[in-house]
N, C-alpha and C positions, 0 to 999 in steps of 0.2 A: 469715201468722202474726203475731199481735200480741205485742209485747214487754211482759212483765209485770214492772214494776220491783220490786214487793214480793217476788215469787217469786225474782227474781235476788238480792235482799238476803238472803233467808232461806237460799238455797242456798250463797251465798258470804259469809256473815256474818263469818267470820274475816278475810277479805281486805278487806272493806269497813271493818270496825272498825279493823283494823290501819292501813289507809291513812288513815282519818280521824285516828287518834291520831298518826300520823307527820306529817301536815300541821299539826295543832295543835302538836305538839312543835317543828317547825321555825319556825312562825310566832311562838310566844310563849315557850316554855320553854327553849330551847337558849341557850347563851352566845352563839352566832353567829346569833341569830334574825333574822328579816326586818326587824324594827323597828330593831334596833341596826345592821344592815347599811345601812339607809337613812340613819341618822345618820352612820355612817362615810363613806358616799358624799358626803353634804353637806359634812362636814368636809374631805374630800379636795378637793372643788371649791373650797372656801374657801382651802385651802392652796395650790392651784395658782394661784389668782388672786393670792395674796400673792407667790408666786414670780415671776410676771410683773411685778408692781409693783416688787419689789426688784431684778430684773434691769434694769428701766428706770432705777431710781435709781442702780444701780451704773454704768451707762453714763454717766449725767450726772456722777457723781463722778469717774470716770476721765478724762472730758474736761476737767473743771475741774482735776484734778491735773496733767494733761499741760500745760495752759495755764500753771499756776503754776510748775511745775518747769522749763519752758523759758525763762521770763522772770525775770531777777533782780529787776527792779523789782516785779513781781507777787508774787514770793516774799517780798520784804521787806515789802510791804504786808500780805500774808496773815499773816506772823509778828507784825507789830505789832498788827494788829486782833484776831486770834484768840487769840494767846498772850501779848499785852501785852509784847512784847519792846521793848527800847529801846537806843539807843546810849549810850556813856559820856557823862556830863555832861547828859543829857536828863532832864527830869521828865515823868512820865506821869500824867495825871489820868484816873481811872476814874470814870465816872458810874454810880451805882447807884440803884435805886428804894428805896422804903421797906422792901421785903422783903429787900433785899440782893442782888438779881439785877442783872446787867449790863444797861444800857439797850439794847444791841445785841441781846441775847438775847430781849428782849420783842417785838421787831418781827416 
């Protein structure tokens, strides 16, 4: 017995048209359509890669913090360089460029 596609569509036209409308609705018209789902998936992958990047940066910063807090000389050096702290009677010269930014921040 040969399958006649046109006869099948004519007999079950309601189901065929309903299925076609449902597929079109999910693909293009719905708020959670396939196109936006793909964009959300791409954004999720981008955010996951940023999470791994920031986790690695956090490990580096914690290691640096541990090194600074355990050594008083390193703590003093960090305070002097980063926050321009000074001892009494000292004069601190700050080098800035034409825009007013610290020279250390430019590197």
